[in-house]
NUTILO-979603 format. One record per residue (C-alpha): residue number from 1; residue in three letters; x, y, z. Coordinates in Angstrom, 3 decimals. Example, Ala and Ser with C-alpha at 12.3 -4.5 7.8 and 13.67 -1.06 7.14 Angstrom:
// residues 2
  kemar  miti         X         Y         Z
      1   ALA    12.300    -4.500     7.800
      2   SER    13.670    -1.060     7.140
***
This chain:
// residues 81
  kemar  miti         X         Y         Z
      1   MET     0.000     0.000     0.000
      2   ALA     2.888     2.386     0.733
      3   ILE     4.225     1.901    -2.786
      4   TRP     0.938     3.078    -4.309
      5   SER     0.840     6.196    -2.164
      6   LYS     4.434     7.041    -3.096
      7   LEU     3.675     6.420    -6.757
      8   ARG     0.602     8.647    -6.485
      9   ASP     2.691    11.392    -4.856
     10   ILE     5.293    11.174    -7.648
     11   VAL     2.617    11.358   -10.357
     12   ARG     0.997    14.358    -8.670
     13   TRP     4.394    16.069    -8.375
     14   LEU     5.126    15.444   -12.062
     15   LEU     1.745    16.791   -13.141
     16   ARG     2.056    19.867   -10.937
     17   ARG     5.561    20.746   -12.114
     18   SER     5.480    23.384   -14.856
     19   ASP     7.865    23.638   -17.763
     20   PRO    10.351    26.482   -17.518
     21   PRO     9.497    29.450   -19.740
     22   PRO    11.394    29.749   -23.001
     23   PRO    14.316    32.165   -23.095
     24   PRO    13.452    35.710   -24.113
     25   GLY    13.396    36.455   -27.820
     26   VAL    12.526    32.928   -28.968
     27   GLY     9.082    34.007   -30.216
     28   GLN    10.502    36.876   -32.231
     29   ARG    13.099    34.596   -33.839
     30   HIS    10.432    32.064   -34.840
     31   GLN     8.222    34.826   -36.204
     32   ALA    11.091    36.376   -38.161
     33   ALA    11.981    32.989   -39.659
     34   GLU     8.364    32.345   -40.667
     35   GLN     8.070    35.814   -42.211
     36   ALA    11.282    35.317   -44.177
     37   ALA    10.035    31.957   -45.465
     38   ALA     6.670    33.459   -46.458
     39   ARG     8.387    36.372   -48.198
     40   GLN    10.588    33.969   -50.150
     41   ARG     7.558    31.879   -51.180
     42   LEU     5.821    35.018   -52.468
     43   LEU     8.911    36.097   -54.404
     44   ASP     9.281    32.619   -55.902
     45   GLN     5.615    32.579   -56.910
     46   ALA     5.923    36.037   -58.494
     47   GLN     8.980    34.904   -60.456
     48   ARG     7.169    31.794   -61.689
     49   LEU     4.222    33.950   -62.798
     50   ARG     6.553    36.358   -64.616
     51   ASP     8.085    33.418   -66.455
     52   THR     4.733    32.164   -67.757
     53   ARG     3.608    32.896   -71.279
     54   TRP     0.612    35.094   -70.422
     55   TYR     2.843    37.592   -68.703
     56   CYS     5.187    37.880   -71.673
     57   GLU     2.435    38.465   -74.239
     58   SER     1.626    41.988   -75.284
     59   THR    -1.592    43.569   -74.123
     60   GLN    -4.437    43.374   -76.571
     61   ILE    -6.066    46.685   -77.368
     62   VAL    -9.827    46.465   -77.170
     63   PRO   -11.633    48.524   -79.771
     64   THR   -13.487    51.485   -78.355
     65   VAL   -17.194    50.985   -77.932
     66   ARG   -19.590    53.867   -77.581
     67   MET   -21.029    54.148   -74.088
     68   THR   -24.760    54.127   -73.580
     69   LEU   -26.575    56.997   -71.910
     70   GLY   -26.968    54.907   -68.780
     71   GLN   -23.240    54.256   -68.624
     72   LEU   -22.457    57.923   -69.212
     73   THR   -24.758    58.996   -66.387
     74   CYS   -23.791    56.069   -64.123
     75   TYR   -27.368    54.913   -64.408
     76   GLY   -28.611    57.895   -62.439
     77   THR   -26.665    57.078   -59.290
     78   ARG   -24.380    60.109   -59.351
     79   GLY   -25.512    62.794   -56.927
     80   GLU   -28.382    60.764   -55.521
     81   ARG   -28.538    60.080   -51.826
***
């Protein structure tokens, strides 16, 4: 019976014991590393998009189309409250 009470005391002591706090600055280092990795992923993605064919093609000029009266007047929404 004494063994079980000692074992119970040890388990309670282990559960009650808290982990020491991390050294100062660890959170900022992790955050900086994650931000650098995210920035690099964005730059890599932008480079891949620049290398695709659609980016290298010239812009097509759309022929001008006359605007309707509703488009010219913003369908009567300008100035209304």
